[in-house]
py3Dmol code that shows the C-alpha trace and the ligand (Angstrom):
import py3Dmol

protein = """\
ATOM      1  CA  MET A   1       0.001   0.072   0.046  1.00  0.00           C
ATOM      2  CA  ASP A   2       1.287   3.450  -0.735  1.00  0.00           C
ATOM      3  CA  ILE A   3       0.433   5.384   2.240  1.00  0.00           C
ATOM      4  CA  LYS A   4      -0.002   8.725   0.522  1.00  0.00           C
ATOM      5  CA  ASP A   5      -3.596  10.137   0.625  1.00  0.00           C
ATOM      6  CA  LYS A   6      -4.693   6.861   2.771  1.00  0.00           C
ATOM      7  CA  VAL A   7      -7.296   7.142   5.456  1.00  0.00           C
ATOM      8  CA  ILE A   8      -6.054   5.567   8.245  1.00  0.00           C
ATOM      9  CA  VAL A   9      -7.751   5.500  11.728  1.00  0.00           C
ATOM     10  CA  ILE A  10      -5.480   5.186  14.832  1.00  0.00           C
ATOM     11  CA  THR A  11      -7.251   4.303  18.226  1.00  0.00           C
ATOM     12  CA  GLY A  12      -5.301   5.380  21.541  1.00  0.00           C
ATOM     13  CA  ALA A  13      -3.881   8.259  19.281  1.00  0.00           C
ATOM     14  CA  GLY A  14      -3.211  10.406  22.431  1.00  0.00           C
ATOM     15  CA  GLY A  15      -0.979   7.801  23.989  1.00  0.00           C
ATOM     16  CA  GLY A  16       2.810   7.185  23.556  1.00  0.00           C
ATOM     17  CA  LEU A  17       2.646   5.028  20.489  1.00  0.00           C
ATOM     18  CA  GLY A  18      -0.353   6.181  19.158  1.00  0.00           C
ATOM     19  CA  ARG A  19       1.052   9.547  18.697  1.00  0.00           C
ATOM     20  CA  ALA A  20       4.291   8.328  17.250  1.00  0.00           C
ATOM     21  CA  MET A  21       2.732   6.399  14.604  1.00  0.00           C
ATOM     22  CA  ALA A  22       0.229   9.213  13.633  1.00  0.00           C
ATOM     23  CA  LEU A  23       3.465  11.418  13.192  1.00  0.00           C
ATOM     24  CA  GLN A  24       5.047   8.833  10.942  1.00  0.00           C
ATOM     25  CA  LEU A  25       1.973   8.563   8.871  1.00  0.00           C
ATOM     26  CA  ALA A  26       1.424  12.186   8.637  1.00  0.00           C
ATOM     27  CA  LYS A  27       4.892  12.465   7.199  1.00  0.00           C
ATOM     28  CA  GLN A  28       3.920   9.943   4.521  1.00  0.00           C
ATOM     29  CA  GLY A  29       1.061  11.952   3.589  1.00  0.00           C
ATOM     30  CA  ALA A  30      -1.944   9.716   5.141  1.00  0.00           C
ATOM     31  CA  LYS A  31      -5.223  11.230   6.157  1.00  0.00           C
ATOM     32  CA  LEU A  32      -5.730  10.492   9.975  1.00  0.00           C
ATOM     33  CA  ALA A  33      -8.765   9.831  11.887  1.00  0.00           C
ATOM     34  CA  LEU A  34      -7.409   9.868  15.454  1.00  0.00           C
ATOM     35  CA  VAL A  35      -9.752   8.162  18.191  1.00  0.00           C
ATOM     36  CA  ASP A  36      -9.358   8.231  21.848  1.00  0.00           C
ATOM     37  CA  LEU A  37     -11.366   8.709  24.952  1.00  0.00           C
ATOM     38  CA  GLY A  38     -11.560  12.457  24.382  1.00  0.00           C
ATOM     39  CA  ASN A  39      -8.549  13.712  26.540  1.00  0.00           C
ATOM     40  CA  ASP A  40      -6.126  16.681  26.208  1.00  0.00           C
ATOM     41  CA  ALA A  41      -3.656  14.344  24.907  1.00  0.00           C
ATOM     42  CA  LEU A  42      -5.666  13.499  21.642  1.00  0.00           C
ATOM     43  CA  GLN A  43      -5.779  17.335  20.984  1.00  0.00           C
ATOM     44  CA  VAL A  44      -1.694  17.469  21.205  1.00  0.00           C
ATOM     45  CA  THR A  45      -1.614  14.618  18.637  1.00  0.00           C
ATOM     46  CA  LEU A  46      -3.718  16.508  16.435  1.00  0.00           C
ATOM     47  CA  ASP A  47      -1.967  19.738  16.576  1.00  0.00           C
ATOM     48  CA  GLN A  48       1.264  18.010  15.964  1.00  0.00           C
ATOM     49  CA  VAL A  49       0.006  16.148  12.841  1.00  0.00           C
ATOM     50  CA  VAL A  50      -1.757  19.234  11.308  1.00  0.00           C
ATOM     51  CA  ALA A  51       1.683  20.969  11.792  1.00  0.00           C
ATOM     52  CA  LEU A  52       3.083  18.622   9.442  1.00  0.00           C
ATOM     53  CA  ASP A  53       0.114  19.699   7.023  1.00  0.00           C
ATOM     54  CA  ALA A  54      -2.055  16.419   7.617  1.00  0.00           C
ATOM     55  CA  ASN A  55      -5.613  16.252   6.937  1.00  0.00           C
ATOM     56  CA  ALA A  56      -6.659  14.925  10.454  1.00  0.00           C
ATOM     57  CA  LYS A  57      -9.965  14.785  12.428  1.00  0.00           C
ATOM     58  CA  THR A  58     -10.305  13.605  16.289  1.00  0.00           C
ATOM     59  CA  TYR A  59     -13.062  11.227  17.352  1.00  0.00           C
ATOM     60  CA  ASN A  60     -13.980  10.507  21.017  1.00  0.00           C
ATOM     61  CA  ALA A  61     -15.003   6.824  21.506  1.00  0.00           C
ATOM     62  CA  ASP A  62     -14.749   4.083  24.127  1.00  0.00           C
ATOM     63  CA  VAL A  63     -13.325   1.185  21.765  1.00  0.00           C
ATOM     64  CA  SER A  64     -14.973  -1.371  24.253  1.00  0.00           C
ATOM     65  CA  ASN A  65     -18.557  -0.013  23.561  1.00  0.00           C
ATOM     66  CA  GLU A  66     -20.092  -1.447  20.617  1.00  0.00           C
ATOM     67  CA  THR A  67     -22.435   1.312  19.785  1.00  0.00           C
ATOM     68  CA  SER A  68     -19.789   4.049  20.076  1.00  0.00           C
ATOM     69  CA  VAL A  69     -17.376   2.120  17.861  1.00  0.00           C
ATOM     70  CA  GLU A  70     -20.070   1.245  15.152  1.00  0.00           C
ATOM     71  CA  SER A  71     -21.097   5.130  14.996  1.00  0.00           C
ATOM     72  CA  THR A  72     -17.528   6.489  14.993  1.00  0.00           C
ATOM     73  CA  PHE A  73     -16.249   4.228  11.987  1.00  0.00           C
ATOM     74  CA  SER A  74     -19.309   4.920   9.982  1.00  0.00           C
ATOM     75  CA  GLN A  75     -18.891   8.730  10.617  1.00  0.00           C
ATOM     76  CA  ILE A  76     -15.104   8.389   9.825  1.00  0.00           C
ATOM     77  CA  ALA A  77     -15.872   6.736   6.657  1.00  0.00           C
ATOM     78  CA  GLU A  78     -18.486   9.301   5.671  1.00  0.00           C
ATOM     79  CA  ASP A  79     -16.115  12.188   6.570  1.00  0.00           C
ATOM     80  CA  PHE A  80     -13.269  10.766   4.634  1.00  0.00           C
ATOM     81  CA  ASN A  81     -15.176   8.955   1.952  1.00  0.00           C
ATOM     82  CA  GLY A  82     -13.958   5.340   3.011  1.00  0.00           C
ATOM     83  CA  ILE A  83     -11.436   3.761   5.265  1.00  0.00           C
ATOM     84  CA  ASP A  84      -8.031   2.080   4.238  1.00  0.00           C
ATOM     85  CA  GLY A  85      -6.182   1.174   7.337  1.00  0.00           C
ATOM     86  CA  LEU A  86      -6.738   0.932  10.953  1.00  0.00           C
ATOM     87  CA  ILE A  87      -4.179   0.663  13.853  1.00  0.00           C
ATOM     88  CA  ASN A  88      -6.001  -1.111  16.808  1.00  0.00           C
ATOM     89  CA  ASN A  89      -3.645   0.504  19.121  1.00  0.00           C
ATOM     90  CA  ALA A  90      -5.788   1.704  22.419  1.00  0.00           C
ATOM     91  CA  GLY A  91      -4.838  -0.553  25.428  1.00  0.00           C
ATOM     92  CA  ILE A  92      -4.635  -0.537  29.144  1.00  0.00           C
ATOM     93  CA  LEU A  93      -2.780  -2.257  32.033  1.00  0.00           C
ATOM     94  CA  ARG A  94      -4.045  -3.287  35.435  1.00  0.00           C
ATOM     95  CA  ASP A  95      -1.259  -5.428  36.611  1.00  0.00           C
ATOM     96  CA  GLY A  96      -1.648  -7.755  39.460  1.00  0.00           C
ATOM     97  CA  LEU A  97      -0.785 -11.353  40.460  1.00  0.00           C
ATOM     98  CA  LEU A  98      -3.417 -14.028  40.262  1.00  0.00           C
ATOM     99  CA  LEU A  99      -3.076 -14.780  43.846  1.00  0.00           C
ATOM    100  CA  LYS A 100      -0.714 -13.531  46.650  1.00  0.00           C
ATOM    101  CA  ALA A 101      -0.117 -15.718  49.610  1.00  0.00           C
ATOM    102  CA  LYS A 102       1.632 -14.902  53.059  1.00  0.00           C
ATOM    103  CA  ASP A 103       2.314 -17.462  55.473  1.00  0.00           C
ATOM    104  CA  GLY A 104       0.052 -20.107  53.733  1.00  0.00           C
ATOM    105  CA  ASP A 105      -2.877 -17.741  53.687  1.00  0.00           C
ATOM    106  CA  VAL A 106      -4.235 -16.131  50.277  1.00  0.00           C
ATOM    107  CA  VAL A 107      -4.025 -12.311  51.051  1.00  0.00           C
ATOM    108  CA  SER A 108      -5.002 -10.740  47.612  1.00  0.00           C
ATOM    109  CA  LYS A 109      -6.399 -12.201  44.276  1.00  0.00           C
ATOM    110  CA  MET A 110      -6.862 -10.618  41.128  1.00  0.00           C
ATOM    111  CA  SER A 111     -10.482  -9.504  40.763  1.00  0.00           C
ATOM    112  CA  LEU A 112     -13.013 -10.264  38.107  1.00  0.00           C
ATOM    113  CA  GLU A 113     -13.201  -6.567  37.277  1.00  0.00           C
ATOM    114  CA  GLN A 114      -9.494  -6.069  37.028  1.00  0.00           C
ATOM    115  CA  PHE A 115      -9.117  -9.131  34.557  1.00  0.00           C
ATOM    116  CA  GLN A 116     -12.559  -8.026  32.739  1.00  0.00           C
ATOM    117  CA  SER A 117     -11.566  -4.411  32.161  1.00  0.00           C
ATOM    118  CA  VAL A 118      -8.606  -5.266  30.553  1.00  0.00           C
ATOM    119  CA  ILE A 119     -10.135  -7.776  28.380  1.00  0.00           C
ATOM    120  CA  ASP A 120     -12.858  -5.383  27.495  1.00  0.00           C
ATOM    121  CA  VAL A 121     -10.319  -2.540  26.114  1.00  0.00           C
ATOM    122  CA  ASN A 122      -7.438  -4.692  24.836  1.00  0.00           C
ATOM    123  CA  LEU A 123      -9.458  -7.832  23.216  1.00  0.00           C
ATOM    124  CA  THR A 124     -13.069  -6.675  22.927  1.00  0.00           C
ATOM    125  CA  GLY A 125     -12.094  -3.135  21.663  1.00  0.00           C
ATOM    126  CA  VAL A 126      -9.673  -4.831  19.033  1.00  0.00           C
ATOM    127  CA  PHE A 127     -12.472  -7.072  18.032  1.00  0.00           C
ATOM    128  CA  LEU A 128     -15.050  -4.267  17.580  1.00  0.00           C
ATOM    129  CA  CYS A 129     -12.953  -1.922  15.837  1.00  0.00           C
ATOM    130  CA  GLY A 130     -11.326  -4.551  13.510  1.00  0.00           C
ATOM    131  CA  ARG A 131     -14.920  -5.572  12.412  1.00  0.00           C
ATOM    132  CA  GLU A 132     -16.148  -1.947  11.956  1.00  0.00           C
ATOM    133  CA  ALA A 133     -13.072  -1.058  10.103  1.00  0.00           C
ATOM    134  CA  ALA A 134     -13.118  -4.238   7.545  1.00  0.00           C
ATOM    135  CA  LEU A 135     -16.955  -3.539   7.229  1.00  0.00           C
ATOM    136  CA  GLN A 136     -16.187  -0.102   5.966  1.00  0.00           C
ATOM    137  CA  MET A 137     -13.445  -1.265   3.821  1.00  0.00           C
ATOM    138  CA  ILE A 138     -15.584  -3.729   1.874  1.00  0.00           C
ATOM    139  CA  LYS A 139     -18.558  -1.254   1.605  1.00  0.00           C
ATOM    140  CA  TYR A 140     -16.173   1.381   0.072  1.00  0.00           C
ATOM    141  CA  LYS A 141     -14.292  -1.410  -1.968  1.00  0.00           C
ATOM    142  CA  ARG A 142     -10.701  -0.642  -0.423  1.00  0.00           C
ATOM    143  CA  GLN A 143      -8.166  -3.032  -0.201  1.00  0.00           C
ATOM    144  CA  GLY A 144      -7.247  -2.062   3.329  1.00  0.00           C
ATOM    145  CA  VAL A 145      -4.703  -3.062   6.027  1.00  0.00           C
ATOM    146  CA  ILE A 146      -5.284  -3.727   9.849  1.00  0.00           C
ATOM    147  CA  ILE A 147      -2.532  -3.758  12.380  1.00  0.00           C
ATOM    148  CA  ASN A 148      -3.245  -5.211  15.976  1.00  0.00           C
ATOM    149  CA  MET A 149      -0.893  -4.113  18.698  1.00  0.00           C
ATOM    150  CA  SER A 150      -0.070  -7.107  20.782  1.00  0.00           C
ATOM    151  CA  SER A 151       2.814  -7.330  23.349  1.00  0.00           C
ATOM    152  CA  VAL A 152       5.938  -9.696  23.961  1.00  0.00           C
ATOM    153  CA  ALA A 153       3.699 -10.208  27.057  1.00  0.00           C
ATOM    154  CA  ARG A 154       1.434 -12.319  24.856  1.00  0.00           C
ATOM    155  CA  GLN A 155       3.329 -15.284  25.867  1.00  0.00           C
ATOM    156  CA  GLY A 156       2.548 -14.996  29.468  1.00  0.00           C
ATOM    157  CA  ASN A 157       4.436 -12.550  31.952  1.00  0.00           C
ATOM    158  CA  MET A 158       4.299 -12.503  35.891  1.00  0.00           C
ATOM    159  CA  GLY A 159       1.379 -10.039  37.203  1.00  0.00           C
ATOM    160  CA  GLN A 160      -0.143  -9.863  33.763  1.00  0.00           C
ATOM    161  CA  THR A 161      -2.767 -12.625  33.526  1.00  0.00           C
ATOM    162  CA  ASN A 162      -5.394 -10.221  32.017  1.00  0.00           C
ATOM    163  CA  TYR A 163      -2.935  -8.308  29.854  1.00  0.00           C
ATOM    164  CA  SER A 164      -1.012 -11.414  28.373  1.00  0.00           C
ATOM    165  CA  ALA A 165      -4.349 -13.062  27.864  1.00  0.00           C
ATOM    166  CA  SER A 166      -5.668 -10.107  25.885  1.00  0.00           C
ATOM    167  CA  LYS A 167      -2.338  -9.819  23.771  1.00  0.00           C
ATOM    168  CA  ALA A 168      -2.449 -13.532  22.804  1.00  0.00           C
ATOM    169  CA  GLY A 169      -5.983 -13.252  21.866  1.00  0.00           C
ATOM    170  CA  VAL A 170      -5.182 -10.358  19.570  1.00  0.00           C
ATOM    171  CA  VAL A 171      -2.409 -12.474  17.735  1.00  0.00           C
ATOM    172  CA  ALA A 172      -5.213 -15.245  17.151  1.00  0.00           C
ATOM    173  CA  MET A 173      -7.748 -12.671  15.676  1.00  0.00           C
ATOM    174  CA  THR A 174      -4.803 -11.207  13.663  1.00  0.00           C
ATOM    175  CA  VAL A 175      -4.374 -15.004  11.946  1.00  0.00           C
ATOM    176  CA  THR A 176      -8.108 -15.474  11.775  1.00  0.00           C
ATOM    177  CA  TRP A 177      -8.802 -12.159  10.062  1.00  0.00           C
ATOM    178  CA  ALA A 178      -6.011 -12.419   7.668  1.00  0.00           C
ATOM    179  CA  ARG A 179      -7.614 -15.849   6.490  1.00  0.00           C
ATOM    180  CA  GLU A 180     -11.201 -14.375   6.600  1.00  0.00           C
ATOM    181  CA  LEU A 181     -10.749 -10.992   4.947  1.00  0.00           C
ATOM    182  CA  GLY A 182      -7.963 -11.988   2.389  1.00  0.00           C
ATOM    183  CA  ARG A 183     -10.667 -12.588  -0.242  1.00  0.00           C
ATOM    184  CA  TYR A 184     -11.612  -8.882   0.073  1.00  0.00           C
ATOM    185  CA  GLY A 185      -7.867  -7.900  -0.314  1.00  0.00           C
ATOM    186  CA  ILE A 186      -7.539  -6.924   3.222  1.00  0.00           C
ATOM    187  CA  ARG A 187      -4.218  -7.780   4.925  1.00  0.00           C
ATOM    188  CA  VAL A 188      -3.892  -7.846   8.728  1.00  0.00           C
ATOM    189  CA  GLY A 189      -0.753  -7.889  10.680  1.00  0.00           C
ATOM    190  CA  ALA A 190       0.352  -7.414  14.282  1.00  0.00           C
ATOM    191  CA  ILE A 191       2.999  -5.974  16.296  1.00  0.00           C
ATOM    192  CA  ALA A 192       4.244  -7.272  19.485  1.00  0.00           C
ATOM    193  CA  PRO A 193       6.704  -4.668  21.201  1.00  0.00           C
ATOM    194  CA  GLY A 194       8.794  -5.255  24.131  1.00  0.00           C
ATOM    195  CA  VAL A 195       9.402  -2.388  26.493  1.00  0.00           C
ATOM    196  CA  ILE A 196       9.374   0.933  24.811  1.00  0.00           C
ATOM    197  CA  ARG A 197      10.539   4.200  26.344  1.00  0.00           C
ATOM    198  CA  THR A 198       7.237   6.161  26.983  1.00  0.00           C
ATOM    199  CA  ALA A 199       6.155   8.321  29.892  1.00  0.00           C
ATOM    200  CA  MET A 200       5.315   5.006  31.657  1.00  0.00           C
ATOM    201  CA  THR A 201       8.966   3.733  31.673  1.00  0.00           C
ATOM    202  CA  ASP A 202      10.416   7.233  32.229  1.00  0.00           C
ATOM    203  CA  ALA A 203       8.508   7.238  35.537  1.00  0.00           C
ATOM    204  CA  MET A 204      10.370   3.805  36.734  1.00  0.00           C
ATOM    205  CA  LYS A 205      12.961   3.728  39.104  1.00  0.00           C
ATOM    206  CA  PRO A 206      16.480   4.304  37.569  1.00  0.00           C
ATOM    207  CA  GLU A 207      17.495   0.809  38.636  1.00  0.00           C
ATOM    208  CA  MET A 208      14.509  -0.957  37.453  1.00  0.00           C
ATOM    209  CA  ARG A 209      15.081   0.531  34.067  1.00  0.00           C
ATOM    210  CA  GLU A 210      18.661  -0.418  34.041  1.00  0.00           C
ATOM    211  CA  ARG A 211      17.607  -3.886  34.640  1.00  0.00           C
ATOM    212  CA  LEU A 212      15.205  -4.103  31.734  1.00  0.00           C
ATOM    213  CA  GLU A 213      17.811  -2.404  29.674  1.00  0.00           C
ATOM    214  CA  LYS A 214      20.670  -5.174  30.587  1.00  0.00           C
ATOM    215  CA  MET A 215      17.904  -8.005  29.519  1.00  0.00           C
ATOM    216  CA  LYS A 216      18.295  -6.982  25.839  1.00  0.00           C
ATOM    217  CA  PRO A 217      21.073  -7.654  23.541  1.00  0.00           C
ATOM    218  CA  VAL A 218      20.609  -4.088  22.123  1.00  0.00           C
ATOM    219  CA  GLY A 219      21.058  -2.699  25.813  1.00  0.00           C
ATOM    220  CA  ARG A 220      18.359  -0.279  25.720  1.00  0.00           C
ATOM    221  CA  LEU A 221      14.475   0.397  25.844  1.00  0.00           C
ATOM    222  CA  GLY A 222      12.923   0.637  22.234  1.00  0.00           C
ATOM    223  CA  THR A 223      11.533   4.103  21.103  1.00  0.00           C
ATOM    224  CA  PRO A 224       8.021   4.710  19.809  1.00  0.00           C
ATOM    225  CA  GLU A 225       9.572   5.749  16.785  1.00  0.00           C
ATOM    226  CA  GLU A 226      10.923   2.217  16.263  1.00  0.00           C
ATOM    227  CA  ILE A 227       7.290   0.831  16.791  1.00  0.00           C
ATOM    228  CA  ALA A 228       5.906   3.504  14.046  1.00  0.00           C
ATOM    229  CA  HIS A 229       8.557   2.327  11.590  1.00  0.00           C
ATOM    230  CA  THR A 230       7.379  -1.232  12.026  1.00  0.00           C
ATOM    231  CA  ALA A 231       3.701  -0.183  11.421  1.00  0.00           C
ATOM    232  CA  LYS A 232       4.922   1.629   8.299  1.00  0.00           C
ATOM    233  CA  TYR A 233       6.354  -1.581   7.310  1.00  0.00           C
ATOM    234  CA  ILE A 234       3.311  -3.617   7.486  1.00  0.00           C
ATOM    235  CA  PHE A 235       1.246  -0.890   5.560  1.00  0.00           C
ATOM    236  CA  GLU A 236       3.736  -0.769   2.715  1.00  0.00           C
ATOM    237  CA  ASN A 237       4.667  -4.377   2.262  1.00  0.00           C
ATOM    238  CA  ASP A 238       1.874  -5.955   0.291  1.00  0.00           C
ATOM    239  CA  PHE A 239       3.136  -9.714   0.893  1.00  0.00           C
ATOM    240  CA  PHE A 240       2.851  -9.145   4.715  1.00  0.00           C
ATOM    241  CA  THR A 241      -0.584 -10.840   6.143  1.00  0.00           C
ATOM    242  CA  GLY A 242      -1.298 -13.128   9.190  1.00  0.00           C
ATOM    243  CA  ARG A 243       1.883 -12.536  10.998  1.00  0.00           C
ATOM    244  CA  VAL A 244       3.137 -10.786  14.286  1.00  0.00           C
ATOM    245  CA  ILE A 245       6.303  -8.808  14.372  1.00  0.00           C
ATOM    246  CA  GLU A 246       8.079  -8.937  17.488  1.00  0.00           C
ATOM    247  CA  ILE A 247       9.910  -5.779  18.018  1.00  0.00           C
ATOM    248  CA  ASP A 248      11.739  -6.074  21.227  1.00  0.00           C
ATOM    249  CA  GLY A 249      15.701  -5.605  20.956  1.00  0.00           C
ATOM    250  CA  GLY A 250      15.988  -9.317  21.520  1.00  0.00           C
ATOM    251  CA  LEU A 251      14.370  -9.277  25.035  1.00  0.00           C
ATOM    252  CA  ALA A 252      14.046 -12.747  26.644  1.00  0.00           C
ATOM    253  CA  MET A 253      11.261 -12.446  29.363  1.00  0.00           C
TER     254      MET A 253
END
"""
ligand_1 = """\
48
NAP
P -0.778 4.555 26.474
O 0.460 5.710 26.223
O -1.419 4.316 27.706
O -1.898 5.110 25.286
C -3.020 4.159 25.176
C -4.287 5.199 24.608
O -5.364 4.608 24.629
C -4.422 6.253 25.764
O -4.549 7.479 25.267
C -5.545 5.946 26.590
O -6.500 6.721 27.086
C -6.362 5.127 25.163
N -7.282 4.383 25.633
C -7.431 3.627 26.859
N -8.738 2.931 26.987
C -9.578 3.459 25.864
C -10.602 3.007 25.334
N -11.468 2.300 25.992
N -11.253 3.736 24.360
C -10.372 4.359 23.531
N -8.973 4.692 23.959
C -8.447 4.157 24.998
O -0.077 3.312 25.940
P 1.016 3.174 24.896
O 2.296 2.764 25.711
O 1.042 4.134 23.780
O 0.439 1.733 24.217
C -0.034 1.411 23.017
C -0.448 -0.128 22.894
O 0.783 -0.412 22.496
C -1.230 -0.677 23.734
O -2.185 -1.554 23.224
C -0.204 -1.156 24.375
O -0.699 -2.492 25.287
C 0.855 -1.730 23.322
N 2.139 -1.955 23.992
C 2.907 -1.028 24.247
C 4.147 -1.163 25.166
C 4.851 -0.058 25.453
O 6.228 -0.381 26.132
N 4.546 1.270 25.661
C 4.829 -2.333 24.822
C 3.870 -3.471 24.280
C 2.589 -3.221 23.930
P -6.480 7.396 28.524
O -4.781 7.770 28.910
O -7.215 8.479 28.605
O -6.599 6.169 29.285
"""
view = py3Dmol.view(width=600, height=400)
view.addModel(protein, "pdb")
view.setStyle({"model": 0}, {"cartoon": {"style": "trace"}})
view.addModel(ligand_1, "xyz")
view.setStyle({"model": 1}, {"stick": {}})
view.zoomTo()
view.show()
């Protein structure tokens, strides 16, 4: 796909990775539909891409709410006369151990609410946005591309029962959709980042960050721009579908 003039939707566009991907695509001449919960950060992303001369609009939507997602994608398609691409990027963390015991007694457990809230955004949200984006691509006869954000935690990670399950599910949906939607000319790929330098990792204790950096052969955390570069690759490479790219500096968890 030639990114220039293509209409690309990014969910969670106010966040660290969403913004970096919006800036990368704006530089390539994409038209951007920026979706988020309606926070100030979304406006910052809009200002930055408009400064690069991008044609962009913001949309406030909760990706886990079916009505909200259906009306947002149909509005985007109407505003831009179709949809060519989606980055299913909105995601949350609610980390905690499955169970915690002290002296033989269980003192805490991951609540159903803690589990479900992550599944609602990271898995159901990806399902709803992917479905609605594909619907609009077929309706407007576009050979589109869907990119789902997974994580290296998809293989299972301490304290992330909810997150790991959601990110593994995202990869399963990626393969399924690549098979189902290929007949309409739609490609689907996933990106599984390792630990990326964002506001979240900047707030870590220096010794914790140092430990994480030492776990990687490249000896540092990734940058949001390196993830954006991976998204650009998936959009542009027409032979890529049904696969997940692990971009983690060689991190072994
Ligand atoms: P982030 O900075 O927290 O950004 C996520 C964005 O999604 C935020 O703007 C957030 O809004 C928004 N969001 C949350 N719930 C939403 C909902 N229900 N509907 C619409 N928008 C919602 O996260 P990030 O670090 O950029 O990560 C982006 C994606 O990459 C996530 O899927 C994450 O799991 C994945 N990932 C990140 C890393 C990393 O190291 N950063 C590593 C692996 C995978 P609020 O701020 O208002 O909640």
